[in-house]
N, C-alpha and C positions, 0 to 999 in steps of 0.2 A: 080307208081300206076296209074291205069287208072281213067278217070273221073267217069266211072260207079262204080268202086270200092270205090272211095271217097264218092260218093253219097250214095252208099249202106251202108258204115260204118256210115256216118252221120245219115242216116235214122234209123239204129239200135240204135244209141246212143240216138236219140230223143225218140224212142219208150221206151227204158229202163228208160230214165229220167221221161217220163210221167207215166210209171208203178210205179216207186218209189214214185212219188207225190201222186198217187192214194193210194199206200200202206200207206203213211203217214197219210191219213185220217182214216185208220183202225188200227192206232197204239195201242189203248187200247185193241182191239181184238187180235192183234198180241202179246201183252204182256201177255194176258190171256193164249194164246196157249203156249208161251215159259215157263211160270210158270208151267203149267201142264206137259210139257215135262221134266222139271228139277225135279219136285217132283216125277214123275213116277219112277225115278231111285234111289230114296232115301228110306232107310229102316225104317224111322220113320215119324210120322205125325208132321207137323209143326202147331204151334198155329196160330190163326187168325192174331195175331199181327206180327208174323214172316212171315207169308204168305203175309201180306200186305207190309211188308218191301221188300220182294223179288219182288213183283209186281212192286214197285216203281223203284227198281234197273233195272229190265228188261225194263220197259217203258222208263226210261232215257237212258239206254244203246242202245236200238234199235233206239231211236230218234237221238242219236249222230251218229249212223251208217248210218242212212238215210241221215242225213245232210252231212256226208262225201262224199256220192255218188252224191248228188245233187250239191255240191259245192267242187269239187275235188281240186281246187286250193286254198281253204281257210284254215283257221287254223284247225288243226286236234283235235277238241274237243273230238273226239272219243278215241284218244290215251291218252289224259289227263284223261279222265274218266276211261280208262283201268288201268292207273297207280294208280288212286285213289282206284279202286277196289282191285288191287294187294296189296297196302299198308293196306287197311282195313282188308282183309282176313288174312294177316300175323299178324296184331295186335290182331285179334280175335283168332288166333291159329288154324284157319281152314285150311284144306288141299288145296294146290294149284291145285291138280288134279280136285277138284270139280269146281273151277273157270274156268279152261281150258275146262272142259266138258260143262259148261254153254255157253262158246263162240262157241263151235262146234254146240251145239243145236241151238244157236241164228242164226248161219249161215244157218242151215238147215231150221228153221222156216221162216227166211227172204226169202230164195230162193223159198220155197213152196208158200209163199205169192205172190212173183213176178210171178210165173207160173200161179197162180190162176187169178191174175188181167189181165195178157195178154191173158189168155184163154177166159176171159169174153169179153175183148174189141177188141183184135186183134188175134184171135186164129191162123190165118195163119202164125204169127210170132213166134210161140212157138219153131219151130225147130231152129230158129236163136239164141235162148237164150244160146245155147251151147257156143257161142263165148264170152259170158259175165260171165260164171261160174268162169273162172280163176281169173278175176278181183275181183269178190266177195270174193272168198276164200283167195286171197292175202290180202284183207282188214282185213278179220278175223284173218289171221296169224299175221299181223302187230299188231292188238289189243292184241292178245294172248301173243306175245313177250313182248309188253309194260307192260302188267299185270304181267307176270312172272318175268321180271327184277325188277319191283317195289316191288314185293312180296319178292324176294330174298334179296334185299337191306334192306327192313324193317325187314325181319326175322333176318338178321345179327344184326341189331340195337337192336331188342327186346332181342335176346340172349345175346348181350353184356350188356344191361341194367340188364338182369337177373343175369349174372355173377357178375356184380358190386354189386348187391343187396346181393347175396350170400356172397361175400367177406366182405361186410360191416357187415352183421349179424355175420359171423364167427369171425371177428375182435372184435366185441363188446362182444361176449361170452368169447373169450380168454383174454379180458381185465378185466373180472370179473364182467360184468354188467348183468349176467344172473338172478340175483335176481329181476330184473325189470319184472313184470308180462307181460307188453306189449311186451317187447323184446322177452320174452320166447314164447308167442303166435305167434309172427312173425317168430321166429326161427323154430318152429315146422312146420309152413306152407311153408316157403321158402326152408328149408333144407330137409323137408320130414323126420324128425327124431323125435322120441318121447321125451317129456320133461324128462321123467324118464326112464333111461336105463343105460347100462354099456358103459362107455366111458373112453378113455385115450387120452393123448396128447403126441406127439413126437416132439422134438426140435432137429434140426441138425445144427451144426456150419458149416460155409462155409469157404472153403480154396480154393480160386481161382475158378476153374471149377469142383472141386471135390465133391461139395455138390449134394445131390439128387435133381434134378429139381422138382418144384412143380407139374409138370404134368408127371414126369418120374417115379414116384412111383406108386404103385398099387392103382387103384380106387376101386376095389373090390377084396378081396383075403380071402379065407377061411371063408367066411361069414362076413368079416369085411369091412367096408366102410371108405375110406380115403378122407378127404378134405384138400388139401394142400394150404398153404399161404406162399408167399415169403416176407421176411423182409430184411432190409438193411444188417444184418449180420447173419441171421439165416433163416432156412426154417422150417415151423411149420405145423404139421398135426393134425387135429381133427379126432379122430378115433372112429367110432361107432363099438364096439367090438361084438355086438350080444351075442352069447353064448361062444365066444372064450375068452381065458385068456391072460395074459401078455406073457406066454411062447410061445403061437402061434404067437403073435404079433412080438416077437423077431425073431422067425424063418422066418417070412415073410420079415422082414427088413434086416436080416443078409446078404443075397446075393445081396441086393440093396444098402447097406450102404458103402459109400466111404469117410466118415468123421465121427468125433465124434458125437454121438447121445445120447440124454437123453430121458428116457421114464418114464412117471409118473405112479403112481399106478392107479388102477381102481377107477373111481368115479361113482356115481349113478345117475347122471342127468346133463342136459345141464347147469343148474345153478351153478354147481361145476367146470366148465371147466376153470375158471379163476385160481382157486387154483391148478388144475391139470397142467396148463401151468407153474405156478410158480415152482411146484415140478419138472417138467420136465427140466426147466431151471437149477435148482439146480443139478439135475442128470448130465446134460451136463457139468456143471462146475467142476464136479469131474473127468472128463477125462483129463489126463495130458500126456499120452504116445505119441510117434511119430506115432504109427499105429492107425487106426480108432477103436474106442471103442463103444460098445453098453452098455450104462450105465442104468441099472434099479435102480430106486431110492430105492426100497425095499432091494436091495443088497448092497447099498452104503450109508447107513444111517449115520455112523460116519463121512465119508468124506463130506456128504451133510451138516451135522451139522457144520463142520469146515468152509466150503465155505459160509454158510449163515451168519456167524459172523466173517469176516476176521480180524477185529481189535482185537477181543477177541482171535481168533486163534493165531495171532502173539504174544499176551501176554502169552498165554499158552505155545507156543513154547519156548519163552524166559525163562519161569519158569521151564519147564520140561526138555528141551534139550539145554538150553542156554550154559551149560558147554562144548558143542561140538564146540562152535564158536572159541575157542582158539586152537583147534586141527588142524594140517596141513590138508588142504583140501582133499588130496588124501586119507589119513588115515581116515578122517571123513567119506568119501563116503563108505569106506570099512565097517566101524562100522554101518552106516545106512543100507547098503545092508544086513549085517549080521542080524541085528535086524528085518528087513523086512522078510527075509527068515525064521527066527526062528518063527515069528508070523504066517506066511503063512503055516508053517508045524506044527501048533498047539503046539508049545513049544517043539518040538523034535529036540534036538541038532544033533542027528545022521542023520535025514532026511535033515536038513538044511545043514549039512556038505556035503552030497552027491550032493545037489543042487549047492553048492558053490565050489565044487571040492577041498575041504580041509579036514583036520582031525577034528574029533568031538571035541577034546580038544582045537583046534584052535577056534572053535565056542564058546566054554565055556569061554575061555580066553577073547575073544572080548566082550562077554556079561558082564563079570565081569568088564571090562574096562568101558563099558557104565554105569554100576551102579555107578562106582566110580566117573565118570565125571558128572553125572546128580544128584547124591544123591538120586536116586530112586532105589527101590528094585523090581526086576522082579517077586519076589515071593509074593509081596503085591498086592492084587487086585486093591486097590485104586491107587497105584503108576502105575500099569500096564495100567489102563484106561487112566491116564494122558499121559503116554508115547505113547500109541496108537493114541490118538487124536493129540498129538504134532507131531508125525511122519506123520500123514495125512497132517497136516499144512505144514510141511517141503516139502513133496512130491508135494503138489498142488501149492506151490508158485514157482516163476520162479528161485529161488535160495536162498541159506542161507544168502548171503550178503544183498539181497533185503529185506528178511524177517526181519533180525536183524536190518536193517536200518530203 
């Protein structure tokens, strides 16, 4: 680079520095201009208080920008200020685009101010300003990037805190603390759900990786809203049903269920979700087969009654079906499956025989054998109720030996 070029570059830098110092003297006027530019693109009027707050932000921000130009080797207070603004906007829930627009406008207002100052003092140097445009906009870009990165980090933290608050509120409701008026008010605000409405609870047991992930289920489906919670051994959903019923809920879950699932009846408000969760747990506990089951409590009330009182259920089994304990296990299983088939077929020996691939008389003989071993008559409504509940106890326990032990 020639001596002339070096001298020329130094001269340009001195002129620019002097212009920025002159501009610093007009900082309040510059802040006024930037505020007007920002507000000209907004659709609503700001109050005097909000306008004053914006002016302070513009005044401080422009001041830090001027300092960065006058002292290029110093600490970048302009970038720290940009990070502060990014965090503040994210915490306020305001769009990042508005902040980035403000920085673009700040760059434009600043450059216009520079042109005006040099035009007043050294108009012959105005054409040389082109060489400084790039540096100015690089500074604006650096500030914008710092603000955007801080905004996104803070936005993530805010969302995480929001998720944690939602989870805490849902947990409290599912634990049965919905009768607390303060919690109920918080829940309606945080969850965006009405205190009085149609709700249900879904509880899924986990088997390795076969459980429905808490975010893998539907968030919105058929007008229903699902809020999932992961627990140590279960996955739970609070379901806002809207106008849908349990039938529609079952249909939504059917294609997504890969493990046993318990479904509560409909409850009429957030305060009843603790009871709904308990009922859904009972429904889940009625599932005993190897294949995934969707258990509606309203369709499994006898089984739910049994699992809700395991000690009493064991005693009932001993009283009603205890005579089967002395029977050879293989034959005992045949008798139990015959009684189950006969009950499933509404007391029709012919239908039960077709299901079991045997003769009708074989079914009748087995039923008589059960009556003899248990001392109960299948023709007696009272005895039949005891046998049905005892059979549920047998089916839901891990085995006859464990139950009788």
